[in-house]
C-alpha positions as CSV (number, residue, x, y, z in Angstrom):
1,M,-34.4,-16.8,2.0
2,Q,-32.8,-20.6,1.6
3,S,-30.7,-22.1,4.4
4,S,-27.6,-22.2,1.6
5,A,-27.4,-18.5,1.7
6,A,-27.9,-18.2,5.5
7,R,-24.4,-17.4,6.2
8,R,-22.5,-15.0,4.1
9,R,-19.2,-12.8,5.2
10,P,-19.5,-9.0,4.3
11,T,-16.8,-7.1,2.3
12,A,-14.8,-4.8,4.0
13,S,-13.2,-2.4,1.4
14,A,-13.6,0.7,3.8
15,L,-10.9,-0.5,6.3
16,A,-8.6,-1.9,3.6
17,A,-6.2,0.9,4.1
18,L,-6.2,-0.1,7.8
19,G,-5.4,-3.6,7.2
20,L,-8.8,-4.5,8.6
21,G,-11.3,-7.5,7.3
22,A,-14.5,-8.6,8.2
23,A,-13.6,-12.3,8.2
24,S,-14.7,-12.8,11.7
25,L,-17.9,-10.7,11.3
26,C,-20.7,-13.1,9.7
27,V,-24.1,-11.9,9.7
28,T,-26.9,-14.2,9.2
29,A,-29.3,-13.9,6.4
30,A,-32.3,-16.0,7.4
31,S,-35.7,-15.0,8.6
32,A,-35.9,-13.5,11.8
33,A,-38.2,-13.5,14.4
34,P,-40.0,-9.7,14.9
35,P,-37.6,-7.2,16.8
36,A,-38.4,-6.8,20.3
37,K,-39.0,-3.3,21.8
38,G,-36.5,-1.5,22.4
39,R,-34.4,-2.4,19.4
40,Q,-31.9,0.8,19.7
41,A,-30.5,-1.0,22.8
42,A,-29.1,-3.8,20.7
43,A,-26.8,-1.5,18.7
44,A,-23.2,-3.1,18.6
45,Q,-22.0,0.5,18.9
46,P,-23.0,3.6,21.1
47,A,-25.1,5.9,19.7
48,A,-22.7,8.9,17.9
49,E,-21.7,11.7,19.7
50,A,-22.4,15.1,19.0
51,P,-19.4,17.2,17.7
52,D,-17.9,19.3,20.1
53,Q,-19.6,22.6,20.5
54,P,-17.9,25.8,21.5
55,V,-18.2,27.1,25.1
56,K,-21.7,29.1,25.5
57,G,-21.4,32.6,26.3
58,G,-17.5,32.1,25.6
59,Q,-17.0,36.2,24.6
60,A,-14.6,36.3,27.8
61,I,-11.2,37.5,27.1
62,M,-8.7,35.3,27.7
63,I,-5.5,36.9,26.2
64,L,-4.5,40.3,25.0
65,V,-2.1,41.1,22.4
66,N,-0.7,44.5,22.3
67,D,-4.1,45.2,23.8
68,E,-6.0,43.5,21.5
69,P,-8.4,40.7,22.8
70,I,-8.7,37.1,22.3
71,T,-12.1,35.5,23.6
72,A,-12.6,31.9,24.9
73,Y,-14.9,31.5,22.0
74,E,-12.4,32.2,19.5
75,I,-9.9,29.7,21.2
76,E,-12.6,27.2,21.6
77,Q,-13.4,27.5,17.6
78,R,-9.9,27.3,16.5
79,A,-9.3,24.1,18.7
80,L,-12.1,22.6,17.2
81,F,-10.8,23.4,13.7
82,I,-7.3,22.0,14.6
83,A,-9.1,18.7,15.9
84,A,-10.9,18.4,12.7
85,N,-7.9,18.5,10.8
86,A,-5.8,15.9,13.0
87,G,-8.3,13.2,12.4
88,G,-6.5,10.0,13.1
89,S,-4.0,7.7,11.7
90,G,-0.8,6.2,12.4
91,A,0.3,2.6,14.0
92,E,-1.6,3.4,17.0
93,F,-5.1,4.4,15.2
94,K,-4.8,1.7,13.1
95,A,-4.4,-0.7,16.3
96,R,-7.4,0.6,18.0
97,A,-9.2,0.5,14.5
98,E,-8.6,-3.6,14.7
99,A,-9.4,-4.0,18.3
100,R,-12.7,-2.1,17.8
101,W,-13.6,-4.1,14.6
102,A,-12.7,-7.6,16.2
103,Q,-15.3,-6.5,19.1
104,I,-18.0,-5.6,16.8
105,A,-17.4,-8.8,14.9
106,K,-18.0,-10.8,18.3
107,D,-20.9,-9.0,19.7
108,P,-24.2,-10.8,18.6
109,R,-26.2,-7.9,18.9
110,T,-24.4,-6.8,15.3
111,N,-26.2,-10.2,13.8
112,E,-29.4,-9.2,15.4
113,R,-29.4,-5.9,14.1
114,F,-28.7,-7.2,10.5
115,Q,-31.8,-9.7,11.0
116,N,-33.6,-6.8,12.0
117,L,-32.8,-5.0,9.0
118,L,-33.4,-7.9,6.7
119,R,-37.1,-8.0,8.0
120,D,-37.4,-4.3,7.7
121,K,-36.3,-4.0,4.2
122,N,-38.6,-7.2,3.3
123,V,-35.7,-9.0,1.8
124,K,-36.7,-11.8,-0.7
125,T,-33.8,-13.0,-3.0
126,K,-30.0,-13.4,-2.3
127,E,-29.0,-10.8,-4.4
128,E,-30.9,-8.4,-2.2
129,A,-29.4,-9.7,0.7
130,L,-26.1,-9.4,-0.2
131,A,-26.4,-6.0,-1.4
132,L,-27.9,-4.8,2.0
133,Q,-25.4,-7.0,3.9
134,K,-22.4,-4.8,1.9
135,Q,-24.3,-2.0,2.8
136,F,-24.8,-3.0,6.6
137,V,-21.3,-3.4,6.9
138,T,-19.7,-0.5,5.2
139,G,-22.2,1.6,7.6
140,L,-20.7,0.2,10.8
141,Q,-17.1,0.8,9.4
142,R,-17.7,4.4,8.5
143,D,-19.4,5.0,12.1
144,M,-16.4,2.9,14.0
145,I,-13.7,5.1,12.3
146,E,-16.1,8.6,12.8
147,Q,-16.6,7.5,16.5
148,L,-12.6,6.6,17.1
149,R,-11.6,9.7,15.5
150,R,-14.3,11.7,18.2
151,E,-12.6,9.9,20.7
152,S,-9.1,10.7,19.7
153,R,-10.0,14.5,19.5
154,S,-12.0,14.4,22.6
155,T,-8.7,12.9,24.5
156,R,-6.5,15.5,22.7
157,L,-8.8,18.8,23.0
158,P,-6.4,20.1,26.0
159,Q,-3.5,20.0,23.6
160,F,-5.6,21.5,20.9
161,R,-6.6,24.3,22.8
162,K,-2.9,24.9,24.0
163,E,-2.0,25.1,20.0
164,A,-5.1,27.4,19.1
165,Q,-3.8,29.9,21.8
166,E,-0.3,30.1,20.0
167,E,-1.9,30.3,16.5
168,L,-4.3,33.1,17.4
169,I,-1.6,35.1,19.8
170,E,0.7,34.9,16.5
171,E,-2.2,35.5,14.1
172,R,-2.7,38.7,16.1
173,L,0.9,39.8,15.5
174,K,0.5,38.9,12.1
175,L,-2.6,41.1,11.3
176,Q,-1.2,43.9,13.6
177,E,2.0,44.2,11.1
178,A,0.0,43.8,8.2
179,K,-2.1,46.8,9.2
180,R,1.3,48.8,10.2
181,L,2.1,47.8,6.3
182,G,-1.3,49.0,4.7
183,V,-1.8,45.5,4.0
184,D,-5.6,44.7,3.8
185,I,-7.5,41.2,2.4
186,S,-10.7,41.9,1.6
187,E,-13.6,39.4,2.3
188,D,-14.3,38.3,-1.4
189,E,-10.8,37.5,-1.7
190,A,-11.2,35.3,1.4
191,K,-14.3,33.9,0.0
192,R,-12.6,32.9,-3.2
193,M,-10.1,30.9,-1.0
194,L,-13.3,29.4,0.8
195,K,-15.0,28.6,-2.7
196,G,-11.6,26.8,-4.1
197,I,-11.6,24.6,-1.3
198,A,-15.3,23.6,-1.5
199,E,-14.7,22.9,-5.2
200,R,-11.9,21.0,-5.0
201,N,-14.0,18.9,-2.3
202,K,-17.1,18.7,-5.3
203,M,-19.1,20.7,-3.0
204,T,-21.0,24.0,-3.1
205,E,-20.1,26.6,-1.0
206,E,-23.1,26.3,0.9
207,Q,-22.7,22.4,1.3
208,F,-19.2,22.9,2.5
209,A,-20.4,25.3,5.1
210,L,-23.1,23.1,6.5
211,Q,-20.2,20.0,6.6
212,V,-18.0,22.5,8.9
213,K,-21.0,23.8,10.9
214,G,-21.6,20.0,11.5
215,Q,-18.5,19.6,13.4
216,G,-19.2,22.7,15.7
217,I,-17.0,25.1,13.6
218,D,-18.1,28.4,12.3
219,I,-17.1,28.9,8.7
220,S,-15.8,32.4,9.8
221,T,-13.2,30.8,11.5
222,M,-11.3,29.3,8.5
223,R,-12.1,32.2,6.5
224,E,-10.3,34.5,8.9
225,R,-7.8,31.9,9.4
226,F,-7.2,32.3,5.2
227,K,-7.3,36.0,5.3
228,V,-4.4,36.2,8.1
229,Q,-2.6,33.7,6.1
230,S,-2.7,35.9,2.6
231,A,-1.9,39.2,4.7
232,W,1.3,37.6,6.4
233,R,2.7,36.4,2.9
234,E,1.9,39.8,1.6
235,V,3.8,41.4,4.5
236,I,7.0,39.0,4.1
237,R,7.3,39.8,0.1
238,R,7.0,43.6,0.6
239,R,9.8,43.5,3.4
240,F,11.9,41.0,2.3
241,S,11.7,40.4,-1.5
242,A,14.8,42.6,-2.2
243,Q,16.8,40.5,0.3
244,I,16.2,37.3,-1.3
245,S,18.9,36.1,-3.9
246,I,19.3,33.2,-5.4
247,T,22.7,32.4,-7.3
248,Q,22.9,30.1,-10.5
249,G,25.5,28.0,-8.3
250,E,22.8,27.2,-5.6
251,I,20.3,26.1,-8.5
252,D,22.9,24.0,-10.3
253,R,23.8,22.6,-6.6
254,L,20.3,21.5,-5.8
255,V,19.4,20.1,-9.5
256,T,22.5,18.0,-9.3
257,A,21.7,16.8,-6.0
258,S,18.0,15.8,-7.2
259,A,19.3,14.1,-10.1
260,T,21.7,12.2,-8.0
261,D,19.2,10.8,-5.5
262,A,17.2,10.1,-8.8
263,G,19.9,7.9,-10.1
264,E,20.0,10.3,-13.2
265,D,23.3,11.6,-15.0
266,T,24.2,15.0,-13.8
267,V,27.5,15.4,-15.9
268,E,28.7,14.2,-19.5
269,L,32.2,13.0,-19.8
270,Q,34.4,13.5,-22.7
271,V,35.9,10.1,-23.5
272,Q,38.3,8.4,-25.5
273,K,38.6,4.9,-26.3
274,I,41.5,2.2,-27.5
275,T,40.2,-1.0,-28.4
276,L,42.6,-4.3,-29.2
277,A,40.4,-6.8,-30.3
278,M,40.8,-10.8,-29.3
279,T,40.6,-12.8,-32.6
280,G,40.3,-16.5,-32.8
281,K,39.9,-18.4,-29.5
282,A,39.9,-15.9,-27.1
283,D,41.9,-18.1,-24.2
284,Q,43.5,-17.2,-21.2
285,T,46.9,-17.0,-23.0
286,V,45.4,-14.6,-25.7
287,M,44.0,-12.5,-23.1
288,A,47.0,-12.2,-21.3
289,K,48.8,-10.9,-24.3
290,R,46.7,-8.4,-25.1
291,F,45.7,-7.0,-21.5
292,A,49.6,-6.6,-21.5
293,E,49.5,-4.7,-24.7
294,A,46.7,-2.6,-23.3
295,D,48.6,-1.9,-20.2
296,G,51.6,-0.8,-22.3
297,L,49.5,1.9,-24.0
298,R,48.2,3.3,-21.0
299,R,51.8,3.4,-19.4
300,K,52.4,5.5,-22.3
301,F,49.6,7.6,-22.1
302,G,50.4,11.7,-22.1
303,G,47.0,12.8,-22.2
304,C,44.2,12.6,-24.5
305,K,45.9,14.4,-27.3
306,T,48.1,11.2,-27.7
307,M,45.4,8.6,-27.5
308,A,45.0,8.2,-31.3
309,A,48.9,8.0,-32.0
310,L,49.2,5.4,-29.4
311,A,46.5,3.4,-31.0
312,K,48.2,3.9,-34.5
313,D,51.5,2.9,-33.3
314,A,50.2,-0.5,-31.5
315,G,49.2,-1.6,-35.3
316,D,45.9,-3.5,-34.9
317,A,44.3,-1.3,-32.1
318,R,41.0,0.9,-32.9
319,F,40.8,4.7,-31.6
320,E,37.5,6.1,-30.9
321,D,36.9,9.4,-29.9
322,M,33.3,8.9,-28.2
323,K,33.0,12.7,-27.7
324,F,30.7,13.6,-24.7
325,I,28.7,10.7,-23.4
326,R,26.5,10.3,-20.3
327,P,28.1,7.7,-18.0
328,S,24.8,5.6,-17.9
329,S,25.7,4.3,-21.4
330,I,28.6,2.7,-19.9
331,P,28.5,-0.5,-18.0
332,E,29.9,-1.3,-14.6
333,P,32.3,-0.9,-13.3
334,T,33.7,1.1,-15.9
335,R,31.0,3.8,-15.5
336,S,31.8,4.2,-11.5
337,M,35.7,4.2,-12.5
338,L,34.8,7.3,-15.2
339,L,33.3,9.2,-12.8
340,S,35.7,8.9,-10.2
341,A,38.7,9.8,-12.6
342,K,39.8,13.4,-12.9
343,D,39.7,15.0,-16.2
344,G,43.1,13.9,-18.2
345,D,43.2,10.3,-15.9
346,V,43.6,7.2,-18.2
347,L,41.8,4.0,-16.9
348,P,43.2,0.8,-16.2
349,P,42.8,-2.1,-19.1
350,A,38.9,-3.2,-18.9
351,T,38.1,-6.5,-20.4
352,A,34.9,-6.7,-22.5
353,A,33.4,-9.8,-24.4
354,T,35.8,-9.8,-27.1
355,S,38.2,-7.0,-26.7
356,I,40.7,-5.1,-23.7
357,E,39.5,-1.5,-23.8
358,V,41.6,1.7,-22.5
359,Y,39.6,4.4,-21.3
360,A,40.8,8.1,-20.8
361,V,38.6,10.9,-19.3
362,C,39.4,14.2,-21.1
363,S,37.1,16.5,-19.7
364,R,33.4,16.9,-18.3
365,R,30.5,19.2,-18.4
366,P,27.2,19.4,-16.2
367,I,24.2,18.9,-17.8
368,R,21.7,21.7,-17.6
369,A,18.4,21.1,-16.7
370,D,15.6,22.0,-18.2
371,D,14.3,25.8,-17.9
372,K,11.0,24.9,-15.6
373,Q,13.0,22.4,-13.8
374,R,15.4,25.0,-13.0
375,E,12.4,27.8,-12.5
376,R,11.0,25.2,-9.9
377,V,14.5,25.0,-8.3
378,Q,14.3,28.6,-7.8
379,A,11.1,29.1,-6.5
380,D,11.7,26.3,-4.0
381,L,15.0,27.8,-2.6
382,A,13.1,31.5,-2.4
383,Q,10.1,30.1,-0.8
384,K,12.5,28.4,1.9
385,E,14.3,31.8,2.2
386,F,10.9,33.4,2.8
387,E,9.9,31.1,5.6
388,L,13.1,31.5,7.4
389,L,12.8,35.4,7.0
390,A,9.1,35.0,8.2
391,K,10.1,32.9,11.2
392,R,12.4,35.5,12.3
393,H,10.2,38.5,11.6
394,L,7.6,36.8,13.6
395,R,9.9,35.9,16.6
396,D,11.1,39.5,16.5
397,L,7.5,40.8,16.9
398,R,6.7,38.5,19.7
399,Q,9.6,39.6,21.7
400,D,8.6,43.2,21.4
401,A,4.8,42.5,22.1
402,H,2.9,42.8,25.3
403,I,1.1,39.6,25.6
404,E,-0.9,39.2,28.8
405,L,-2.7,35.8,29.8
406,R,-5.8,36.2,31.9
């Protein structure tokens, strides 16, 4: 390779989400001496650790739930499952990743590894070197993130074991209640759930099972977990469906609150308006005169039925029944004043570009959400009710259960 292409900065797109860059990581693309023996020792990162494995011979009974056992193997498997889903994220993980990437960038062995790679691949051109460089950096980044996640899981494994115990105790209680009510989830249904997850991850069932196994988790652990979840949903549906009652008022309140948060109109206002035009030069004297006339009309206001007559008596005033309008069609500050007014109120005169205007609010009506939106809101409210009842029912089952920790 030519010396002009001797040093290039690798891309760091894989760490963009963490705010990391590879600006400080320069690798030399020049020819390198033949790799020395023991090149493995020059790696910037320690060899990847094997995934946490379940305890051998872990069939020892650790917990009894109403005389049904939970084994050490089950606890270890569930802890690994929780750990695998915990991953690594947040500000603390980002800071650790930045610090680790800086170490890799400064380590001279990183550049040695790249030079050895160039020699092994027999790179001849600048384009080949850049492509290999991008692949090299991406691999470093991927391995670094996975290493950090393994370290995070390792330090938190005792916590995951505790969470696993609690999950398994609750699952035993849920399955016992499902059995009592005659609820059964077939193996085929559980397999369909796993197949759906695999397809969403663009994998076959076999590929997904191998990926899970690579983390030390038996696919049956996931399958059993899904069976429990499905059985428990059916238990709650059977026991409490008759107790769930969502009123139209509750739906209206949630729809209105959602629309308000999104800055949308939730009501339509029936509005009437009297306009007093300012013809000719609209100086301060003319504006003051018309404003006084408008205020006089406002003082004579006796309800929306009198607005048309007031405009007619004023001679050159124009009356307009605006019917029902959305507040967003009216500029501020008039919009807020209309929303704050009570039905039958008249507002103080407002100055427009070429006129003085007097608004009256006659009535209002809620904007009804479309049927699909209301159905979604109703489903959300029902789901929250079910979750609350499920939590209470599980609490009662646990209070009545005999749980023995060994």
